[in-house]
N, C-alpha and C positions, 0 to 999 in steps of 0.2 A: 646333220642333228641327230643325235641319239635320243630315240623315243622309248621312253618306259612307262609301263602299266604296273601301278601298284595296288594290290587288290585288297580293299579295306582302308578306312579312314580313322581309325583309332590310333592311340599313340605310335604302335610299331608302324604302322602305314605312313603316319605323317612325319614320324622322324627319318624314316626312310628317304623320304623326299626331300626333306631338309638336307640331310647328308648329301644327297646327289646334286641339289642345285646351289649349294654353297661352297662347295669345293672348287678349286680352280685349276686342277690337273687336266680335266676334262670338261672345257666350258659350253660345250654345245649339246645341253642335256635338256630335253622336255620331258616332265613327268605327267602323266594322268592319273589321278588318284580315282578308282572306282570304288563304289560302295552300292551294295544290295539296298539300301534305305536311301530315301532322298535326303535325309540329314547326315551331316557329318560328325566325327568325333568319336565314333564307336562308344565302349563302355564309359567314357569320361559324360557323354551324354545320357547313355541309358543304363548306367551301372552304378555310378556313384550316387549314394543317397540325395534325395534334395534338399537335405538341412546342411549338406558339407559344401557350404558356398566356397570355402578357400580351395578345395580340391576342384570343385567345379570350374572354377576360374581358370584352371589349366586350359580351357577352351580358347581363352584369348591368346595364349601362345601357339596353340595349334592353328587358330585362325591366321596367324601373322605367316605361317608356312603357306597355307592353303591360298592365300592372296598374291603369294610370289608370281611374277610376272610369268615364270616358266614352268608353274604348277598349275593344274588344270582339275578341278573337282567335277566328277560326273557321278551323281547319284540315281538311284533306280537303275541300277545296272545289274542283273544277275548274273554271275558267272557258275558255269557248271552244268549239269544235264538239263536244267529248265532255262537256260539262257545262253549267252555266249560261250563256246567252249574253248578249252585251251589252244587247240589246233587253231582257231579262228583268231583269238588273241596274238598267237605268234606271227600270223599275217599281217597282224596291224602294228606290232611293236616289236622293237629289236629285244627287248627283255620284258619278263613279268615276273613280278614280286609278290609272292601269296603272304599277305599279314592278315589272316582270317581269323586268329586267336583260336579259342577252344570252345566249341559252339554248344555241347550237351553238358548235362550234369551227370556225374558218377552215381551209381545205384548203390542203395543199402543191400540189395539182394538178399530182403527178408520177406516172409509171407506177409500179404496184406499191404506191401507197400503202394500198389495201386488203388488203393480204396478210396471212394470219393472223400474229399476232404485233406488227402496226403498229397503234396504238391512238392516238386522242387522248390526251393528257396527262390532261386533264379524266375521263376514265373511270377512269385509274389514282386520281386523287385522290378521285373519288366513291367508289371501292372502300375507300380505306383510312380514309375519312370516314364510312363507314357509310351512305352514301346508299341509300334503300330501291329505288332504280331501277338500282342498279349491278349488272353483270353477276352472276349467281348462282356462277357457276363462278370468278370473280375471277380472279387472275393467280399461276400455280403457281411462276413465277420460277425456272425451270430455266435460263435463259439464263446464259451466263458473261460475255457483253458487252451493255450496254444503250446505245442511243444516243438522246439528247433531244435534239430539233431544236427550238431556240429558247433564247432567253438573258434571259428575263423572270424574275420570281419564281416563276412556276408551276413553270418549267424548273428552278429552284435547289431549289424545294420538292421535285419529285420525284426529283431527283439527290440530295438530301439523304437521303429515305426509302428510297432504295434503298441507302444506304451506312451508315446508322444501325444501331447494334446492337439486339438484342431487348431486352437490359435495360433501356437507355434509354427504349424505346417503350411497354414494359409499363407504365411508370407514366402513362401518357396514358389518354385514354378511346377510344383506337383499337379497333374491334371485334376480338372474339378470332380470327375468322379470317384478317383481313388480318395480325394480329399472328404467328400462327402461320407463315403463307407467307412473310413477312419474316425471320422467324427461320430459316427453312429455305433461305433464299434462295441461290443460287449465283453470284449477280452478283459480279465482282470488278473489272470495269472498266466505269465509267460516263462516256461521251462527252456533253458538253454542247456544241452546235455552233450558232454564228452566222454569218450570211451576210455580216454587216458587222463592224466593230471593234469595241474595246472602249468607244469613246467614244460609241458609238450602242447598246450594251446596256441593256436596261431594268430589270435587278435593282436592288435598292438595296443600298447598303454593308452594312447591317446583314446581309442576307440572304447576300451574298457572303462575309462574314468567317465565317457561321457554318459554311461548307464547309471552311474551314481549322481549325475547331476540332473536327472530328468525330474521336473516337478511332480509331486504327488505319487511317487513310485518309490518303493523300497526294494534294495536289491539285497537277496537273502542267499548267503553261502554256508555250508555246513562245515566246520572246522574238521569233523572226524573225516571228511572226504580229502580235504586239503593235505592232513597229516599222512595219509597214504602215499603220498609222493614222498620220496626219499630226498628230493631235492628241496622239498617245501621247508624241512627242518633246518637245512643250512643252505641258503640260496647263494650263498657267496661265491660258488666256482660257476654259476651260471652267466651266460651271457648278459651283458646290461639290459637289453630289452625285455628279456625273460625274467630278470631279476625284479624288474619294476612291475611286470605283472603280478609276480607272486607277493610283493610288498603291498599292492592295491588290494588283492584278494585278503590278505592276511588283517589288513585294516577293517575289511568289511566283515570278516568273520569274527572279529572282536567286538564288534559294536552290539550293544543290545537291540534286540527288534522293536522297531517303534508301534505304537499303538495306531490303528487306522483311525481313530478319532480326531477330527480337527484337519486330517490330511484332503478333505473333499473326496473325490472319486479315486480311491487308492487303488493302486495296481501294484503288482510285485512282479519282480524278476528273479527267478530262482536259478543260480548258477550250480550245476552239478556235474560232478567228475565220477569215473571209473564206473561207468554204466554203458554197457554194450548193447544197442537195439538188437533184439531177436525176433520180433513180430509187431506190427502195427494190426490193433486190434479193431474189430467193428463189422460191419456187414454192407453188403453193395447197394442196400437201399438206405439205411440210415447213415453210412458213412462211417468215419472213424470214431471211436470212443476214448481209446488209450493207446500208449505204447509199453510194450514189455520189454524191460531191459534185464540183462544179466549183469551182476556186481563182478566187476574186474579187479585184478591186483597187479602191482607190477611184477614181471617175471624176472627181472634182474639183468635182462638183455636189452632194455630201451623200449620193450612193449609189454603188452598186457596178457594176462590168463584169466579163464574164465574160473569163477568160482563155484557155479551151479546154485547160486542163491539169485532170485530174481525179485524184481520189484515193476509194479505197473503205475505209469504217471498218466492221469486223466488228461486228455486233450480231445477236443473236437476239429482241431485243426492242426496238421502236423505239416512242418516245412523242412525239407530235407537239406541240409547244407554240407555236403562231405566232399566238395573239389569239383572240377571241371574236367572235362576230356574232349580232345581233338577230334574230328571227324574226318573221314576221307575226301579228297578232293578230287573230282573228276580228272582223270589224265594223269594224276601224281602217284609215285609209290607212297606206302603208308605204313607205319610200324605200329600193328595193332596193340603190342605190349606198353608202348608208351604213349600212343594216342598223338604221334608226332610225324613229319615227313621226314625221311634220311636225308642228310645235308652233311657238308663238309664246309664249314665256315659260311653257311647260306646257301651255297650252291646245291640244289637238289641232285641228290645221287640216284640214279635209275640202274639197277642192276650192278651197283658199286661204282658206276662212273658218272661224272656230272653230266646234267641233262641241260644241252647247251641253252643259254639264255633263260632259264628258268631257277627262280629262287625262292627263299623262304626267311621270314623275320617275324620275330613276336613268339606267342605262345604255341602256333603251329609249328614253329622251329625248335624251342627248348621246352616246351610243356607248361603248364599253368602254374608258373612260379614267379616270384618277385612281385615288386609294386610297379607303379605307372613308371616311375624312373628308370627301373631296370630295362625297359624298352629301348633305351636311348643306346648303349652300348651294343645291344643285341642288333638294333638296326645299322648302328656304324659298321658292324662287323660284316653284315651282308652286303651293303652298300659298297665297302670298299672292295670285296671280292667281285661285284658287278664292275666297278670302276677299272679293276685291273683286267676285266675281260673285254673292255669298250672297243679297242681297236677292231678284235674279231667279231664282235657283235654288230658294229656299224656296217659291217661289208655286206650283210643280208637286206634285201630290197623289201620293204614295208609298205604299207597303204599310205598314200599321200595325206589323206584326212581321216583320221582314225574315228573321230565323232560321226561322220557319215558313214564310215565302215560299221559302226556299231549298229546304227541305225537300219543299215541294211539286213542287219540279223533280228531286226524286230524289236530292239531296245529303244526305249524313249527316254534318253538321259536327261537328267536334271542338272544344268550346270550351277555355278555358284549365284548367279542372280536368282536362280529359283531358290536356292536355299535361303537366301537375304529376304525373299518374299515369304518363305515361311516364318522366319523371325518375325518379320512385321505383323503378319497375321496372327502370331502368338502373344505379342505385345499388345494389338488391338483387342484380342480375346481377353486378355487378364483385365485391361481397362474397363471392359465391359462387366466383369465380374466384380470390380473394386478391388482387384488384386494387382500385383505387378503382372509380369510376364507369366503366362500359363500355357504348358505344353499342349499341343494338339496330339491325340491318341489315335486318330483315324488314318488310314492309309487313304480314304478317299479325301478328306479334308486337306491333308499335308501336299496331295499331289494337286487339288483343285488351287491351293495356295501359290505353288510352285509354279504352275502353269499359267497364272494370271499376268505373268510378266514374259512369259517364253513364245513370244512371236517370232517364228523362224528359228534361226540359230544364233 
C-alpha cells in the first residue's frame, strides 16, 4: 500500500487525492488529507461569499472524494514549525503533497497602510465566512464610507457584502455576529478603485453584474475614466470575458444617476479607474479618514504612468485587495520572487534536483492564478508525476499507523466523523436562531462539536 499525505483540503488538495485514488495503474494507494482547520474544503468554505450558493455547492463534489474509502480526512493537524514537521511526515508517508495555497495578502507598500481601520480584504472575508482565525472583535462597520482598493472578484465580493441588506444575508450560513454587524452597518458609500482601466480589471462579468442587481443600491461609473482606456473605445479586439465587462460598465456609465428618494436606505457603489494609491491618511488613534490616490494614464505598453495629479477619497474603512502571495513552508525551498515552491511538473526541486517523495499542487505550485477549476489539471499533473515515481517511493519503510504516529507528535486529529459532528452542530445552531445552517466561528466551539463523537479513534 502506497501511503500519501496531502497537506490542505481545498480544491487542489482534494483534486490531487481524487486523481490518486481513481486511477487504476497503481491500485494500492491510500491518501490522508491533512488540514490545519477541523473543517475541510479550504477557500470553498472560507473564501467563497456566503450568498454564492452555486459555487459553495462545490463542497458536495469535494465531499464525495473525501468520503472515498481510501481517502481519510484529518483536520486540526498543523504542519510546520508549530506542529508536525516534514521530516516526521516522511517517516509516516511514502509521499507528501503540499497544497497549501497562498496564505498572505500582497501589500500596497504605501504610508499609512497599517493604520487602524485599514485591513486586508481577506480579513474581512474571513470574518464574514466564520474562519476561526478571524479577529474576535470583528468589524463594527461604523464607517459611512468604505474604500476597497482593487478590482478583482474578492474586491467585488466585499463591496457587495457591504451593500447587501440583512434580509438577504440571513438566508445564508453567515455567522450570527457578522450578520448582526452588517445589519447595523452605517456604510452608505463603497468606493472600488483600480490603478488601471476597465480592460485590465480582474473581476468576472457575472460578479460585476451582481453589483447592479443589489436592491436599494446605485452603481456609479464615470464615463471620462472609462474613456481613458484605449480598449474601451473599441473593445472588439478584447477577449470575450473582458469585452463583456466593458459592455456592462458602458451601460452603467450611460444611465442617468437615480435620485435617492423612494429607494429606502440608498447605498452607492462607485467604480473608479486609473487611480493609484499613494497614502492612507489618518492617525494611529482615530484611524483612517481617506486614501490619497494619484491619477494615472495608459503608458502605451500595457501599464500606467503617474500624472502628478492627486485625489483624496474619504473612507473610515479601507479594505486592500491587491492579490495573494504564498509563504515559505518549513523544510521546502521557496522562490521569494514568485511566492512559490520550485518544482518540475509538481516534483519539488531542491538545489535543482527532485526532492524524493515531496510534491506541490495549487497556488503554492503555480502562484495565485486561475479559478477553482484551474486546480484540477494542476493537481492531475502533480498526481501523474507521483504515480510515475510510485515504484521507487513504495520501497521506503513508513509507520504502520499514520494516525497513531501523528498523535505521538502531539497532534489531536479531527477525523471525518468529527467534521460531520460540526456540520450537525451548525445545523442545530441555525435552527435555534430561526435560520438555516449557521457556521460556528470559534475554535473552541468547533473542536467541542468535533470531539463530542470522538471516543478513541
